[in-house]
C-alpha positions in Angstrom: 63.0 -31.8 -16.9 60.0 -29.5 -16.8 60.7 -25.8 -16.6 58.5 -23.6 -14.5 56.9 -20.8 -16.5 58.1 -17.3 -15.9 55.7 -15.2 -14.0 53.0 -13.9 -16.3 53.8 -16.3 -19.1 51.7 -19.2 -20.2 53.2 -22.4 -21.6 53.4 -22.9 -25.3 53.9 -19.3 -26.2 57.1 -18.1 -27.8 59.2 -15.5 -26.1 58.6 -13.1 -29.0 54.9 -13.2 -28.2 55.6 -11.5 -24.9 57.3 -8.4 -26.2 55.9 -4.9 -25.5 53.9 -3.4 -28.4 56.1 -1.5 -30.9 56.2 2.3 -30.7 56.9 2.6 -34.4 60.3 4.2 -33.8 62.1 1.7 -36.1 59.7 2.4 -38.9 60.0 6.1 -38.4 63.8 6.0 -38.5 63.7 3.8 -41.6 61.5 6.2 -43.4 63.7 9.1 -42.3 66.7 7.4 -43.8 64.8 6.5 -47.0 63.9 10.1 -47.7 67.6 11.3 -47.6 69.5 11.5 -50.8 72.1 8.8 -51.0 75.1 10.2 -52.8 77.1 7.2 -51.7 75.2 4.9 -53.9 74.2 7.3 -56.7 77.5 8.5 -58.0 77.1 11.1 -60.7 79.3 10.6 -63.6 80.3 13.1 -66.4 78.8 12.6 -69.8 80.6 10.2 -72.1 82.4 11.5 -75.1 81.7 10.6 -78.7 84.7 8.3 -78.9 83.3 6.2 -76.0 79.9 6.1 -77.6 81.4 5.0 -80.9 83.4 2.3 -79.2 80.2 1.0 -77.4 78.2 1.0 -80.6 81.0 -0.9 -82.4 81.0 -3.5 -79.6 77.2 -3.8 -79.9 77.5 -4.4 -83.6 80.0 -7.2 -83.0 83.1 -5.3 -84.0 86.1 -4.8 -81.7 86.5 -1.3 -80.3 
């Protein structure tokens, strides 16, 4: 079966090749989101105490905490 080309289309071209030119709205929205601070992903934590630091160093040296 041979399909008739849609009006204005030439055979052999992909449907994506017939889209209207981009206005840049997606890029603008992406950049707008990228400039916002993202507290969801960057959770601030309180400073670690000396006991936690000592335990970490002991683990690094091969000792159990």
